[in-house]
C-alpha positions as CSV (number, residue, x, y, z in Angstrom):
1,M,-21.6,213.2,152.9
2,A,-23.1,214.9,155.9
3,V,-21.0,215.5,159.0
4,P,-21.5,212.4,161.3
5,S,-22.6,212.9,164.9
6,V,-21.0,209.5,166.0
7,A,-18.5,207.1,164.6
8,T,-19.7,205.6,161.4
9,Y,-18.3,202.3,160.2
10,S,-18.8,200.7,156.8
11,V,-20.9,197.6,156.6
12,A,-17.8,195.6,155.6
13,A,-16.0,196.8,158.8
14,K,-19.0,195.9,161.0
15,V,-19.4,192.4,159.4
16,G,-15.7,191.7,159.9
17,A,-15.6,192.9,163.4
18,H,-18.8,191.1,164.5
19,T,-17.8,187.9,162.8
20,F,-14.5,188.0,164.7
21,F,-16.3,188.7,167.9
22,L,-18.6,185.7,167.3
23,G,-15.5,183.6,167.0
24,L,-14.4,184.7,170.5
25,L,-17.8,183.7,172.0
26,D,-17.8,180.4,170.1
27,A,-14.4,179.3,171.3
28,G,-14.9,176.0,173.2
29,S,-18.5,175.0,173.8
30,N,-21.6,177.2,174.2
31,G,-21.0,180.7,175.6
32,L,-22.9,182.2,178.4
33,I,-24.9,185.4,179.1
34,R,-24.5,186.3,182.7
35,I,-27.1,188.8,184.0
36,R,-25.9,190.9,186.9
37,S,-27.2,193.5,189.3
38,S,-25.6,196.9,189.7
39,T,-23.6,195.5,192.7
40,D,-22.4,192.6,190.4
41,V,-24.5,189.9,192.0
42,L,-25.0,187.0,189.5
43,L,-28.8,186.9,189.0
44,S,-29.0,184.5,186.0
45,E,-27.0,182.6,183.5
46,I,-28.3,181.8,180.0
47,Q,-26.6,179.6,177.5
48,M,-25.9,180.9,174.0
49,T,-26.4,178.7,170.9
50,D,-23.4,177.5,169.0
51,P,-22.7,179.5,166.9
52,A,-23.7,182.2,169.4
53,G,-25.6,184.2,166.8
54,T,-25.6,185.7,163.3
55,V,-24.2,188.7,161.5
56,D,-26.4,190.4,158.9
57,G,-24.4,190.8,155.8
58,G,-26.4,193.8,154.6
59,T,-26.2,195.8,157.8
60,G,-23.4,194.3,159.9
61,Q,-25.7,194.0,162.9
62,L,-24.9,191.1,165.2
63,T,-27.8,189.2,166.9
64,I,-26.9,186.9,169.7
65,T,-29.1,183.8,170.2
66,T,-29.8,181.7,173.2
67,T,-30.7,178.0,173.6
68,G,-33.8,179.1,175.8
69,P,-34.6,180.9,179.0
70,D,-32.8,180.3,182.3
71,A,-35.5,178.2,184.0
72,S,-34.4,179.1,187.5
73,A,-32.7,182.4,188.4
74,N,-29.7,182.2,190.7
75,A,-30.7,185.2,192.9
76,T,-33.2,187.9,193.5
77,G,-32.4,191.4,192.4
78,T,-32.7,194.1,189.7
79,A,-30.9,193.3,186.4
80,A,-28.5,196.1,185.4
81,Y,-26.2,194.6,182.8
82,A,-25.2,191.4,181.0
83,E,-21.8,189.9,180.3
84,L,-21.3,188.0,177.1
85,C,-18.8,185.3,177.9
86,A,-17.0,182.5,176.1
87,S,-17.5,179.0,177.6
88,D,-14.3,179.4,179.7
89,G,-16.0,182.4,181.5
90,T,-13.9,185.1,179.7
91,V,-16.0,188.2,179.5
92,H,-15.9,189.7,176.0
93,L,-18.6,192.4,176.2
94,A,-20.9,194.0,178.9
95,L,-24.2,195.5,177.8
96,P,-26.7,197.5,179.7
97,A,-30.0,195.7,180.4
98,Q,-33.6,196.9,179.9
99,S,-37.0,195.2,179.9
100,G,-39.2,195.2,176.9
101,T,-40.6,193.3,173.9
102,A,-38.5,194.6,171.1
103,A,-34.8,194.7,170.1
104,V,-32.7,197.7,171.1
105,A,-29.3,197.9,169.5
106,G,-26.4,197.9,172.1
107,K,-28.6,196.6,174.9
108,I,-29.8,193.2,176.2
109,V,-33.6,193.2,176.4
110,L,-35.0,190.9,179.1
111,N,-38.6,189.9,179.9
112,T,-38.1,191.7,183.2
113,L,-35.4,193.5,185.2
114,S,-37.0,192.4,188.5
115,I,-35.5,188.9,188.8
116,V,-36.7,186.5,191.5
117,I,-34.7,183.5,192.6
118,A,-35.8,180.2,191.0
119,T,-38.1,181.9,188.4
120,P,-37.5,182.0,184.6
121,V,-35.5,184.7,182.9
122,T,-35.8,185.2,179.2
123,V,-33.6,187.1,176.8
124,I,-35.9,188.9,174.3
125,S,-33.0,190.3,172.2
126,T,-29.3,191.0,172.2
127,T,-28.3,193.1,169.2
128,I,-25.1,195.0,168.6
129,G,-24.6,197.5,165.7
């Protein structure tokens, strides 16, 4: 085995950890993704599906899914990060945000980082691992 440059987990460990994490997000009703600015202003809330996503049994990658876009953003600002929350508002993970059209592991990808109040906000991808 080559010397790793970062921590390297087995697929079984990733599947177990991400399955447990999904359980945290799925406690109660649908969880929420809260999009915030660098000054913590709440820009948008997007509801997750129930269950909140899927874990790939072959890679251990977790993909979070939403019920759709936020049709009307809460405030105007630049998206900096997202909080993945259980239905009771408990934050279980914060991820940096970026705009784009393709998944980027460890980030939430949005249709735009420039959010304008009362306009739609769409999550393109949220993948972990």
